[in-house]
PyMOL commands that place a pseudoatom at each C-alpha (Angstrom):
pseudoatom trace, name=CA, resn=MET, resi=1, chain=A, elem=C, hetatm=0, pos=[-8.570, -4.285, -19.627]
pseudoatom trace, name=CA, resn=ALA, resi=2, chain=A, elem=C, hetatm=0, pos=[-11.299, -2.369, -17.785]
pseudoatom trace, name=CA, resn=ARG, resi=3, chain=A, elem=C, hetatm=0, pos=[-13.144, -4.243, -15.079]
pseudoatom trace, name=CA, resn=PRO, resi=4, chain=A, elem=C, hetatm=0, pos=[-16.820, -4.897, -15.858]
pseudoatom trace, name=CA, resn=ARG, resi=5, chain=A, elem=C, hetatm=0, pos=[-19.342, -3.039, -13.747]
pseudoatom trace, name=CA, resn=SER, resi=6, chain=A, elem=C, hetatm=0, pos=[-20.557, -5.226, -10.886]
pseudoatom trace, name=CA, resn=PHE, resi=7, chain=A, elem=C, hetatm=0, pos=[-23.715, -3.247, -10.173]
pseudoatom trace, name=CA, resn=ASP, resi=8, chain=A, elem=C, hetatm=0, pos=[-27.042, -2.515, -11.806]
pseudoatom trace, name=CA, resn=ARG, resi=9, chain=A, elem=C, hetatm=0, pos=[-26.753, 1.144, -12.811]
pseudoatom trace, name=CA, resn=ASP, resi=10, chain=A, elem=C, hetatm=0, pos=[-30.504, 1.703, -13.091]
pseudoatom trace, name=CA, resn=HIS, resi=11, chain=A, elem=C, hetatm=0, pos=[-31.141, 0.165, -9.666]
pseudoatom trace, name=CA, resn=VAL, resi=12, chain=A, elem=C, hetatm=0, pos=[-28.458, 2.374, -8.114]
pseudoatom trace, name=CA, resn=LEU, resi=13, chain=A, elem=C, hetatm=0, pos=[-30.007, 5.471, -9.691]
pseudoatom trace, name=CA, resn=HIS, resi=14, chain=A, elem=C, hetatm=0, pos=[-33.509, 4.475, -8.593]
pseudoatom trace, name=CA, resn=ALA, resi=15, chain=A, elem=C, hetatm=0, pos=[-32.336, 3.970, -5.016]
pseudoatom trace, name=CA, resn=ALA, resi=16, chain=A, elem=C, hetatm=0, pos=[-30.491, 7.302, -5.097]
pseudoatom trace, name=CA, resn=GLU, resi=17, chain=A, elem=C, hetatm=0, pos=[-33.636, 9.002, -6.404]
pseudoatom trace, name=CA, resn=ARG, resi=18, chain=A, elem=C, hetatm=0, pos=[-35.583, 7.635, -3.451]
pseudoatom trace, name=CA, resn=GLN, resi=19, chain=A, elem=C, hetatm=0, pos=[-32.932, 8.968, -1.072]
pseudoatom trace, name=CA, resn=PHE, resi=20, chain=A, elem=C, hetatm=0, pos=[-32.939, 12.420, -2.684]
pseudoatom trace, name=CA, resn=ARG, resi=21, chain=A, elem=C, hetatm=0, pos=[-36.734, 12.516, -2.554]
pseudoatom trace, name=CA, resn=THR, resi=22, chain=A, elem=C, hetatm=0, pos=[-36.683, 11.643, 1.129]
pseudoatom trace, name=CA, resn=SER, resi=23, chain=A, elem=C, hetatm=0, pos=[-33.958, 13.943, 2.434]
pseudoatom trace, name=CA, resn=GLY, resi=24, chain=A, elem=C, hetatm=0, pos=[-33.375, 16.442, -0.375]
pseudoatom trace, name=CA, resn=TYR, resi=25, chain=A, elem=C, hetatm=0, pos=[-30.144, 17.152, -2.197]
pseudoatom trace, name=CA, resn=ASN, resi=26, chain=A, elem=C, hetatm=0, pos=[-28.431, 19.155, 0.535]
pseudoatom trace, name=CA, resn=GLY, resi=27, chain=A, elem=C, hetatm=0, pos=[-29.627, 16.738, 3.192]
pseudoatom trace, name=CA, resn=THR, resi=28, chain=A, elem=C, hetatm=0, pos=[-28.145, 13.740, 1.363]
pseudoatom trace, name=CA, resn=SER, resi=29, chain=A, elem=C, hetatm=0, pos=[-24.471, 12.887, 1.723]
pseudoatom trace, name=CA, resn=VAL, resi=30, chain=A, elem=C, hetatm=0, pos=[-22.361, 10.587, -0.406]
pseudoatom trace, name=CA, resn=ASP, resi=31, chain=A, elem=C, hetatm=0, pos=[-22.403, 8.185, 2.527]
pseudoatom trace, name=CA, resn=ASP, resi=32, chain=A, elem=C, hetatm=0, pos=[-26.222, 8.274, 2.493]
pseudoatom trace, name=CA, resn=ILE, resi=33, chain=A, elem=C, hetatm=0, pos=[-26.220, 7.398, -1.205]
pseudoatom trace, name=CA, resn=SER, resi=34, chain=A, elem=C, hetatm=0, pos=[-23.700, 4.662, -0.567]
pseudoatom trace, name=CA, resn=ALA, resi=35, chain=A, elem=C, hetatm=0, pos=[-25.911, 3.196, 2.171]
pseudoatom trace, name=CA, resn=ALA, resi=36, chain=A, elem=C, hetatm=0, pos=[-29.050, 3.472, 0.028]
pseudoatom trace, name=CA, resn=THR, resi=37, chain=A, elem=C, hetatm=0, pos=[-27.480, 1.912, -3.061]
pseudoatom trace, name=CA, resn=GLY, resi=38, chain=A, elem=C, hetatm=0, pos=[-24.965, -0.505, -1.556]
pseudoatom trace, name=CA, resn=LEU, resi=39, chain=A, elem=C, hetatm=0, pos=[-22.260, 1.060, -3.710]
pseudoatom trace, name=CA, resn=GLY, resi=40, chain=A, elem=C, hetatm=0, pos=[-19.018, 2.239, -2.109]
pseudoatom trace, name=CA, resn=ARG, resi=41, chain=A, elem=C, hetatm=0, pos=[-17.877, 5.850, -2.189]
pseudoatom trace, name=CA, resn=GLY, resi=42, chain=A, elem=C, hetatm=0, pos=[-15.055, 5.065, -4.611]
pseudoatom trace, name=CA, resn=SER, resi=43, chain=A, elem=C, hetatm=0, pos=[-17.432, 3.329, -7.006]
pseudoatom trace, name=CA, resn=LEU, resi=44, chain=A, elem=C, hetatm=0, pos=[-19.900, 6.218, -6.806]
pseudoatom trace, name=CA, resn=TYR, resi=45, chain=A, elem=C, hetatm=0, pos=[-17.201, 8.727, -7.696]
pseudoatom trace, name=CA, resn=GLY, resi=46, chain=A, elem=C, hetatm=0, pos=[-15.783, 6.460, -10.384]
pseudoatom trace, name=CA, resn=ALA, resi=47, chain=A, elem=C, hetatm=0, pos=[-19.135, 5.771, -12.038]
pseudoatom trace, name=CA, resn=PHE, resi=48, chain=A, elem=C, hetatm=0, pos=[-20.956, 9.060, -11.498]
pseudoatom trace, name=CA, resn=ASP, resi=49, chain=A, elem=C, hetatm=0, pos=[-18.329, 11.652, -10.543]
pseudoatom trace, name=CA, resn=GLY, resi=50, chain=A, elem=C, hetatm=0, pos=[-19.858, 12.217, -7.115]
pseudoatom trace, name=CA, resn=LYS, resi=51, chain=A, elem=C, hetatm=0, pos=[-23.210, 13.278, -5.675]
pseudoatom trace, name=CA, resn=HIS, resi=52, chain=A, elem=C, hetatm=0, pos=[-24.065, 15.847, -8.327]
pseudoatom trace, name=CA, resn=GLY, resi=53, chain=A, elem=C, hetatm=0, pos=[-23.437, 13.362, -11.105]
pseudoatom trace, name=CA, resn=VAL, resi=54, chain=A, elem=C, hetatm=0, pos=[-25.693, 10.822, -9.385]
pseudoatom trace, name=CA, resn=LEU, resi=55, chain=A, elem=C, hetatm=0, pos=[-28.419, 13.460, -9.120]
pseudoatom trace, name=CA, resn=LEU, resi=56, chain=A, elem=C, hetatm=0, pos=[-28.275, 14.441, -12.781]
pseudoatom trace, name=CA, resn=GLU, resi=57, chain=A, elem=C, hetatm=0, pos=[-28.402, 10.843, -13.986]
pseudoatom trace, name=CA, resn=ALA, resi=58, chain=A, elem=C, hetatm=0, pos=[-31.203, 10.014, -11.549]
pseudoatom trace, name=CA, resn=MET, resi=59, chain=A, elem=C, hetatm=0, pos=[-33.191, 13.000, -12.812]
pseudoatom trace, name=CA, resn=ALA, resi=60, chain=A, elem=C, hetatm=0, pos=[-32.590, 11.966, -16.422]
pseudoatom trace, name=CA, resn=GLY, resi=61, chain=A, elem=C, hetatm=0, pos=[-33.880, 8.484, -15.632]
pseudoatom trace, name=CA, resn=TYR, resi=62, chain=A, elem=C, hetatm=0, pos=[-36.899, 9.947, -13.852]
pseudoatom trace, name=CA, resn=PHE, resi=63, chain=A, elem=C, hetatm=0, pos=[-37.613, 12.110, -16.893]
pseudoatom trace, name=CA, resn=ALA, resi=64, chain=A, elem=C, hetatm=0, pos=[-37.498, 9.024, -19.139]
pseudoatom trace, name=CA, resn=ARG, resi=65, chain=A, elem=C, hetatm=0, pos=[-40.079, 7.262, -16.940]
pseudoatom trace, name=CA, resn=LEU, resi=66, chain=A, elem=C, hetatm=0, pos=[-42.210, 10.381, -16.677]
pseudoatom trace, name=CA, resn=ALA, resi=67, chain=A, elem=C, hetatm=0, pos=[-42.263, 10.799, -20.436]
pseudoatom trace, name=CA, resn=GLN, resi=68, chain=A, elem=C, hetatm=0, pos=[-43.994, 7.421, -20.689]
pseudoatom trace, name=CA, resn=GLY, resi=69, chain=A, elem=C, hetatm=0, pos=[-46.231, 7.175, -17.595]
pseudoatom trace, name=CA, resn=PRO, resi=70, chain=A, elem=C, hetatm=0, pos=[-48.524, 10.232, -17.806]
pseudoatom trace, name=CA, resn=ARG, resi=71, chain=A, elem=C, hetatm=0, pos=[-48.533, 10.149, -21.599]
pseudoatom trace, name=CA, resn=ASN, resi=72, chain=A, elem=C, hetatm=0, pos=[-49.704, 6.531, -21.601]
pseudoatom trace, name=CA, resn=MET, resi=73, chain=A, elem=C, hetatm=0, pos=[-52.276, 7.193, -18.878]
pseudoatom trace, name=CA, resn=LEU, resi=74, chain=A, elem=C, hetatm=0, pos=[-53.757, 10.267, -20.545]
pseudoatom trace, name=CA, resn=ALA, resi=75, chain=A, elem=C, hetatm=0, pos=[-53.683, 9.107, -24.176]
pseudoatom trace, name=CA, resn=GLY, resi=76, chain=A, elem=C, hetatm=0, pos=[-56.666, 7.400, -25.764]
pseudoatom trace, name=CA, resn=PRO, resi=77, chain=A, elem=C, hetatm=0, pos=[-59.942, 7.987, -27.568]
pseudoatom trace, name=CA, resn=ASP, resi=78, chain=A, elem=C, hetatm=0, pos=[-61.682, 11.331, -27.230]
pseudoatom trace, name=CA, resn=GLU, resi=79, chain=A, elem=C, hetatm=0, pos=[-64.767, 9.854, -25.556]
pseudoatom trace, name=CA, resn=GLY, resi=80, chain=A, elem=C, hetatm=0, pos=[-62.776, 8.719, -22.523]
pseudoatom trace, name=CA, resn=ALA, resi=81, chain=A, elem=C, hetatm=0, pos=[-60.600, 11.809, -22.130]
pseudoatom trace, name=CA, resn=LEU, resi=82, chain=A, elem=C, hetatm=0, pos=[-62.560, 13.487, -19.319]
pseudoatom trace, name=CA, resn=GLU, resi=83, chain=A, elem=C, hetatm=0, pos=[-62.501, 10.347, -17.203]
pseudoatom trace, name=CA, resn=ARG, resi=84, chain=A, elem=C, hetatm=0, pos=[-58.770, 9.897, -17.875]
pseudoatom trace, name=CA, resn=LEU, resi=85, chain=A, elem=C, hetatm=0, pos=[-58.205, 13.407, -16.496]
pseudoatom trace, name=CA, resn=HIS, resi=86, chain=A, elem=C, hetatm=0, pos=[-60.326, 12.466, -13.474]
pseudoatom trace, name=CA, resn=GLN, resi=87, chain=A, elem=C, hetatm=0, pos=[-58.328, 9.299, -12.823]
pseudoatom trace, name=CA, resn=TYR, resi=88, chain=A, elem=C, hetatm=0, pos=[-55.049, 11.147, -13.303]
pseudoatom trace, name=CA, resn=LEU, resi=89, chain=A, elem=C, hetatm=0, pos=[-56.013, 13.612, -10.581]
pseudoatom trace, name=CA, resn=LEU, resi=90, chain=A, elem=C, hetatm=0, pos=[-57.076, 10.812, -8.249]
pseudoatom trace, name=CA, resn=ARG, resi=91, chain=A, elem=C, hetatm=0, pos=[-53.860, 8.911, -8.854]
pseudoatom trace, name=CA, resn=ALA, resi=92, chain=A, elem=C, hetatm=0, pos=[-51.893, 12.021, -7.895]
pseudoatom trace, name=CA, resn=VAL, resi=93, chain=A, elem=C, hetatm=0, pos=[-53.296, 11.621, -4.356]
pseudoatom trace, name=CA, resn=HIS, resi=94, chain=A, elem=C, hetatm=0, pos=[-50.646, 8.956, -3.828]
pseudoatom trace, name=CA, resn=GLY, resi=95, chain=A, elem=C, hetatm=0, pos=[-47.800, 10.918, -5.394]
pseudoatom trace, name=CA, resn=VAL, resi=96, chain=A, elem=C, hetatm=0, pos=[-45.469, 9.939, -8.198]
pseudoatom trace, name=CA, resn=PRO, resi=97, chain=A, elem=C, hetatm=0, pos=[-44.644, 6.214, -8.103]
pseudoatom trace, name=CA, resn=LEU, resi=98, chain=A, elem=C, hetatm=0, pos=[-41.075, 5.202, -7.441]
pseudoatom trace, name=CA, resn=ALA, resi=99, chain=A, elem=C, hetatm=0, pos=[-39.331, 2.794, -9.777]
pseudoatom trace, name=CA, resn=ALA, resi=100, chain=A, elem=C, hetatm=0, pos=[-40.546, -0.777, -9.480]
pseudoatom trace, name=CA, resn=ASP, resi=101, chain=A, elem=C, hetatm=0, pos=[-37.225, -2.076, -8.125]
pseudoatom trace, name=CA, resn=VAL, resi=102, chain=A, elem=C, hetatm=0, pos=[-37.193, 0.010, -4.916]
pseudoatom trace, name=CA, resn=PRO, resi=103, chain=A, elem=C, hetatm=0, pos=[-39.527, -0.147, -1.893]
pseudoatom trace, name=CA, resn=PRO, resi=104, chain=A, elem=C, hetatm=0, pos=[-42.469, 2.279, -1.731]
pseudoatom trace, name=CA, resn=ALA, resi=105, chain=A, elem=C, hetatm=0, pos=[-41.966, 5.602, -0.010]
pseudoatom trace, name=CA, resn=SER, resi=106, chain=A, elem=C, hetatm=0, pos=[-42.561, 5.483, 3.728]
pseudoatom trace, name=CA, resn=ASP, resi=107, chain=A, elem=C, hetatm=0, pos=[-44.600, 8.713, 3.687]
pseudoatom trace, name=CA, resn=ARG, resi=108, chain=A, elem=C, hetatm=0, pos=[-46.316, 11.071, 1.258]
pseudoatom trace, name=CA, resn=ALA, resi=109, chain=A, elem=C, hetatm=0, pos=[-43.362, 13.481, 1.230]
pseudoatom trace, name=CA, resn=GLY, resi=110, chain=A, elem=C, hetatm=0, pos=[-41.184, 10.706, -0.200]
pseudoatom trace, name=CA, resn=ALA, resi=111, chain=A, elem=C, hetatm=0, pos=[-43.626, 10.267, -3.088]
pseudoatom trace, name=CA, resn=ALA, resi=112, chain=A, elem=C, hetatm=0, pos=[-43.523, 13.917, -4.180]
pseudoatom trace, name=CA, resn=CYS, resi=113, chain=A, elem=C, hetatm=0, pos=[-42.436, 14.779, -7.707]
pseudoatom trace, name=CA, resn=PHE, resi=114, chain=A, elem=C, hetatm=0, pos=[-38.664, 14.331, -7.818]
pseudoatom trace, name=CA, resn=ALA, resi=115, chain=A, elem=C, hetatm=0, pos=[-38.090, 17.036, -10.431]
pseudoatom trace, name=CA, resn=ALA, resi=116, chain=A, elem=C, hetatm=0, pos=[-40.233, 19.573, -8.577]
pseudoatom trace, name=CA, resn=LYS, resi=117, chain=A, elem=C, hetatm=0, pos=[-38.480, 18.846, -5.298]
pseudoatom trace, name=CA, resn=MET, resi=118, chain=A, elem=C, hetatm=0, pos=[-35.035, 19.369, -6.812]
pseudoatom trace, name=CA, resn=ALA, resi=119, chain=A, elem=C, hetatm=0, pos=[-36.171, 22.461, -8.745]
pseudoatom trace, name=CA, resn=LEU, resi=120, chain=A, elem=C, hetatm=0, pos=[-37.427, 24.083, -5.551]
pseudoatom trace, name=CA, resn=GLU, resi=121, chain=A, elem=C, hetatm=0, pos=[-34.332, 23.182, -3.574]
pseudoatom trace, name=CA, resn=ILE, resi=122, chain=A, elem=C, hetatm=0, pos=[-31.477, 23.935, -5.973]
pseudoatom trace, name=CA, resn=GLY, resi=123, chain=A, elem=C, hetatm=0, pos=[-32.933, 24.763, -9.398]
pseudoatom trace, name=CA, resn=ALA, resi=124, chain=A, elem=C, hetatm=0, pos=[-32.351, 28.494, -8.989]
pseudoatom trace, name=CA, resn=SER, resi=125, chain=A, elem=C, hetatm=0, pos=[-28.607, 27.962, -8.570]
pseudoatom trace, name=CA, resn=ASP, resi=126, chain=A, elem=C, hetatm=0, pos=[-28.071, 24.868, -10.727]
pseudoatom trace, name=CA, resn=PRO, resi=127, chain=A, elem=C, hetatm=0, pos=[-28.767, 25.358, -14.468]
pseudoatom trace, name=CA, resn=GLU, resi=128, chain=A, elem=C, hetatm=0, pos=[-28.577, 21.635, -15.241]
pseudoatom trace, name=CA, resn=VAL, resi=129, chain=A, elem=C, hetatm=0, pos=[-31.128, 20.751, -12.580]
pseudoatom trace, name=CA, resn=LYS, resi=130, chain=A, elem=C, hetatm=0, pos=[-33.346, 23.621, -13.722]
pseudoatom trace, name=CA, resn=ARG, resi=131, chain=A, elem=C, hetatm=0, pos=[-33.221, 22.397, -17.329]
pseudoatom trace, name=CA, resn=LEU, resi=132, chain=A, elem=C, hetatm=0, pos=[-34.071, 18.812, -16.398]
pseudoatom trace, name=CA, resn=ALA, resi=133, chain=A, elem=C, hetatm=0, pos=[-36.894, 19.931, -14.109]
pseudoatom trace, name=CA, resn=ASN, resi=134, chain=A, elem=C, hetatm=0, pos=[-38.327, 22.133, -16.864]
pseudoatom trace, name=CA, resn=ASP, resi=135, chain=A, elem=C, hetatm=0, pos=[-38.145, 19.225, -19.309]
pseudoatom trace, name=CA, resn=CYS, resi=136, chain=A, elem=C, hetatm=0, pos=[-40.036, 17.006, -16.854]
pseudoatom trace, name=CA, resn=PHE, resi=137, chain=A, elem=C, hetatm=0, pos=[-42.747, 19.607, -16.331]
pseudoatom trace, name=CA, resn=SER, resi=138, chain=A, elem=C, hetatm=0, pos=[-43.087, 20.326, -20.042]
pseudoatom trace, name=CA, resn=VAL, resi=139, chain=A, elem=C, hetatm=0, pos=[-43.685, 16.723, -21.048]
pseudoatom trace, name=CA, resn=VAL, resi=140, chain=A, elem=C, hetatm=0, pos=[-46.396, 16.267, -18.412]
pseudoatom trace, name=CA, resn=ARG, resi=141, chain=A, elem=C, hetatm=0, pos=[-48.020, 19.617, -19.223]
pseudoatom trace, name=CA, resn=ALA, resi=142, chain=A, elem=C, hetatm=0, pos=[-48.180, 18.647, -22.893]
pseudoatom trace, name=CA, resn=ALA, resi=143, chain=A, elem=C, hetatm=0, pos=[-49.787, 15.284, -22.063]
pseudoatom trace, name=CA, resn=VAL, resi=144, chain=A, elem=C, hetatm=0, pos=[-52.420, 16.944, -19.861]
pseudoatom trace, name=CA, resn=ALA, resi=145, chain=A, elem=C, hetatm=0, pos=[-53.128, 19.654, -22.459]
pseudoatom trace, name=CA, resn=GLU, resi=146, chain=A, elem=C, hetatm=0, pos=[-53.561, 17.030, -25.202]
pseudoatom trace, name=CA, resn=CYS, resi=147, chain=A, elem=C, hetatm=0, pos=[-56.039, 15.141, -23.007]
pseudoatom trace, name=CA, resn=VAL, resi=148, chain=A, elem=C, hetatm=0, pos=[-57.953, 18.382, -22.375]
pseudoatom trace, name=CA, resn=GLN, resi=149, chain=A, elem=C, hetatm=0, pos=[-58.122, 18.956, -26.134]
pseudoatom trace, name=CA, resn=ALA, resi=150, chain=A, elem=C, hetatm=0, pos=[-59.483, 15.429, -26.605]
pseudoatom trace, name=CA, resn=ALA, resi=151, chain=A, elem=C, hetatm=0, pos=[-62.196, 16.123, -24.012]
pseudoatom trace, name=CA, resn=GLN, resi=152, chain=A, elem=C, hetatm=0, pos=[-63.021, 19.373, -25.823]
pseudoatom trace, name=CA, resn=ARG, resi=153, chain=A, elem=C, hetatm=0, pos=[-63.390, 17.538, -29.129]
pseudoatom trace, name=CA, resn=ASN, resi=154, chain=A, elem=C, hetatm=0, pos=[-65.795, 15.141, -27.400]
pseudoatom trace, name=CA, resn=GLY, resi=155, chain=A, elem=C, hetatm=0, pos=[-67.879, 18.004, -26.038]
pseudoatom trace, name=CA, resn=ASP, resi=156, chain=A, elem=C, hetatm=0, pos=[-67.013, 17.429, -22.365]
pseudoatom trace, name=CA, resn=ILE, resi=157, chain=A, elem=C, hetatm=0, pos=[-64.975, 20.607, -21.733]
pseudoatom trace, name=CA, resn=ASP, resi=158, chain=A, elem=C, hetatm=0, pos=[-65.749, 24.141, -22.875]
pseudoatom trace, name=CA, resn=PRO, resi=159, chain=A, elem=C, hetatm=0, pos=[-64.202, 24.451, -26.364]
pseudoatom trace, name=CA, resn=ASP, resi=160, chain=A, elem=C, hetatm=0, pos=[-63.298, 28.093, -25.680]
pseudoatom trace, name=CA, resn=ALA, resi=161, chain=A, elem=C, hetatm=0, pos=[-61.104, 27.185, -22.707]
pseudoatom trace, name=CA, resn=ASP, resi=162, chain=A, elem=C, hetatm=0, pos=[-57.350, 27.298, -23.257]
pseudoatom trace, name=CA, resn=PRO, resi=163, chain=A, elem=C, hetatm=0, pos=[-55.923, 23.743, -22.940]
pseudoatom trace, name=CA, resn=ASP, resi=164, chain=A, elem=C, hetatm=0, pos=[-52.539, 25.003, -21.769]
pseudoatom trace, name=CA, resn=ASP, resi=165, chain=A, elem=C, hetatm=0, pos=[-54.146, 27.182, -19.078]
pseudoatom trace, name=CA, resn=LEU, resi=166, chain=A, elem=C, hetatm=0, pos=[-56.118, 24.197, -17.786]
pseudoatom trace, name=CA, resn=ALA, resi=167, chain=A, elem=C, hetatm=0, pos=[-53.028, 21.989, -17.864]
pseudoatom trace, name=CA, resn=TYR, resi=168, chain=A, elem=C, hetatm=0, pos=[-51.087, 24.528, -15.804]
pseudoatom trace, name=CA, resn=LEU, resi=169, chain=A, elem=C, hetatm=0, pos=[-54.002, 24.781, -13.359]
pseudoatom trace, name=CA, resn=LEU, resi=170, chain=A, elem=C, hetatm=0, pos=[-54.281, 21.024, -12.860]
pseudoatom trace, name=CA, resn=LEU, resi=171, chain=A, elem=C, hetatm=0, pos=[-50.537, 20.521, -12.492]
pseudoatom trace, name=CA, resn=THR, resi=172, chain=A, elem=C, hetatm=0, pos=[-50.310, 23.383, -10.007]
pseudoatom trace, name=CA, resn=ILE, resi=173, chain=A, elem=C, hetatm=0, pos=[-53.000, 21.692, -7.923]
pseudoatom trace, name=CA, resn=ILE, resi=174, chain=A, elem=C, hetatm=0, pos=[-51.275, 18.310, -8.202]
pseudoatom trace, name=CA, resn=ARG, resi=175, chain=A, elem=C, hetatm=0, pos=[-47.918, 19.706, -7.090]
pseudoatom trace, name=CA, resn=GLY, resi=176, chain=A, elem=C, hetatm=0, pos=[-49.708, 21.572, -4.319]
pseudoatom trace, name=CA, resn=SER, resi=177, chain=A, elem=C, hetatm=0, pos=[-51.071, 18.206, -3.192]
pseudoatom trace, name=CA, resn=ASP, resi=178, chain=A, elem=C, hetatm=0, pos=[-47.466, 17.094, -2.696]
pseudoatom trace, name=CA, resn=VAL, resi=179, chain=A, elem=C, hetatm=0, pos=[-47.048, 19.935, -0.204]
pseudoatom trace, name=CA, resn=VAL, resi=180, chain=A, elem=C, hetatm=0, pos=[-50.338, 19.278, 1.592]
pseudoatom trace, name=CA, resn=GLY, resi=181, chain=A, elem=C, hetatm=0, pos=[-49.484, 15.575, 1.795]
pseudoatom trace, name=CA, resn=ALA, resi=182, chain=A, elem=C, hetatm=0, pos=[-46.025, 16.379, 3.145]
pseudoatom trace, name=CA, resn=TYR, resi=183, chain=A, elem=C, hetatm=0, pos=[-47.694, 18.364, 5.927]
pseudoatom trace, name=CA, resn=GLY, resi=184, chain=A, elem=C, hetatm=0, pos=[-49.315, 15.123, 7.040]
pseudoatom trace, name=CA, resn=HIS, resi=185, chain=A, elem=C, hetatm=0, pos=[-52.783, 15.343, 5.523]
pseudoatom trace, name=CA, resn=GLY, resi=186, chain=A, elem=C, hetatm=0, pos=[-54.063, 11.934, 4.504]
pseudoatom trace, name=CA, resn=PRO, resi=187, chain=A, elem=C, hetatm=0, pos=[-55.668, 10.418, 1.408]
pseudoatom trace, name=CA, resn=ASP, resi=188, chain=A, elem=C, hetatm=0, pos=[-59.187, 11.610, 2.287]
pseudoatom trace, name=CA, resn=ARG, resi=189, chain=A, elem=C, hetatm=0, pos=[-58.141, 15.265, 2.260]
pseudoatom trace, name=CA, resn=LEU, resi=190, chain=A, elem=C, hetatm=0, pos=[-56.039, 14.820, -0.893]
pseudoatom trace, name=CA, resn=THR, resi=191, chain=A, elem=C, hetatm=0, pos=[-58.896, 13.003, -2.636]
pseudoatom trace, name=CA, resn=SER, resi=192, chain=A, elem=C, hetatm=0, pos=[-61.196, 15.913, -1.780]
pseudoatom trace, name=CA, resn=ILE, resi=193, chain=A, elem=C, hetatm=0, pos=[-58.658, 18.286, -3.367]
pseudoatom trace, name=CA, resn=ALA, resi=194, chain=A, elem=C, hetatm=0, pos=[-58.500, 16.114, -6.492]
pseudoatom trace, name=CA, resn=GLU, resi=195, chain=A, elem=C, hetatm=0, pos=[-62.287, 16.019, -6.820]
pseudoatom trace, name=CA, resn=SER, resi=196, chain=A, elem=C, hetatm=0, pos=[-62.501, 19.788, -6.348]
pseudoatom trace, name=CA, resn=ALA, resi=197, chain=A, elem=C, hetatm=0, pos=[-59.869, 20.282, -9.041]
pseudoatom trace, name=CA, resn=PHE, resi=198, chain=A, elem=C, hetatm=0, pos=[-61.849, 18.051, -11.414]
pseudoatom trace, name=CA, resn=ALA, resi=199, chain=A, elem=C, hetatm=0, pos=[-64.990, 20.067, -10.700]
pseudoatom trace, name=CA, resn=LEU, resi=200, chain=A, elem=C, hetatm=0, pos=[-63.150, 23.240, -11.744]
pseudoatom trace, name=CA, resn=LEU, resi=201, chain=A, elem=C, hetatm=0, pos=[-62.870, 22.052, -15.351]
pseudoatom trace, name=CA, resn=PRO, resi=202, chain=A, elem=C, hetatm=0, pos=[-65.193, 24.273, -17.392]
pseudoatom trace, name=CA, resn=ARG, resi=203, chain=A, elem=C, hetatm=0, pos=[-68.022, 22.361, -19.006]
pseudoatom trace, name=CA, resn=PRO, resi=204, chain=A, elem=C, hetatm=0, pos=[-69.691, 23.398, -22.266]
pseudoatom trace, name=CA, resn=ARG, resi=205, chain=A, elem=C, hetatm=0, pos=[-72.165, 26.240, -22.004]
pseudoatom trace, name=CA, resn=HIS, resi=206, chain=A, elem=C, hetatm=0, pos=[-75.560, 25.222, -23.349]
pseudoatom trace, name=CA, resn=PRO, resi=207, chain=A, elem=C, hetatm=0, pos=[-78.024, 27.786, -24.706]
for i in range(1, 207): cmd.bond("trace and resi %d" % i, "trace and resi %d" % (i + 1))
show_as sticks, trace
zoom trace
């Protein structure tokens, strides 16, 4: 009879995600994951088939959370869409939240988008990581574009503007904030970037 698992799989994956965010994939060893999760090397290999397996499952879990968070934050009635976009940009100042069962990141670099970080580091050489990262980006881009469309219907954004173009613009600025924050710039500078990005949204042209 197989022995029952004696660990919380989600908690292990959340802790591993935090470690990967902090030190990157290549900078994280199996021993680092073991220390971060409290799970022995043998258990890690048995449950996840090693470091790469941990990464893929952690990214899949991150994608599941991401599919809910931004979509819930940006969805709502048309009349509040512009302000939801504003608040989404301001929230990005603090990075992407970690799972609730792990401590907050110790610095802004540790709160960067997990999928983006892995895509930049190994996505070009790892098709599975590239696919998961693209899935993560696509679901957020769609949520932002839908919120832009809601603001257009309410007359708050130029109806001739392309919602997908604006979504790509905003997400490029948000991911750029991860880099600026990682360089050590604080919340005041990142808030200024967020407000500038919000000001770039094209408003309706009145005759």
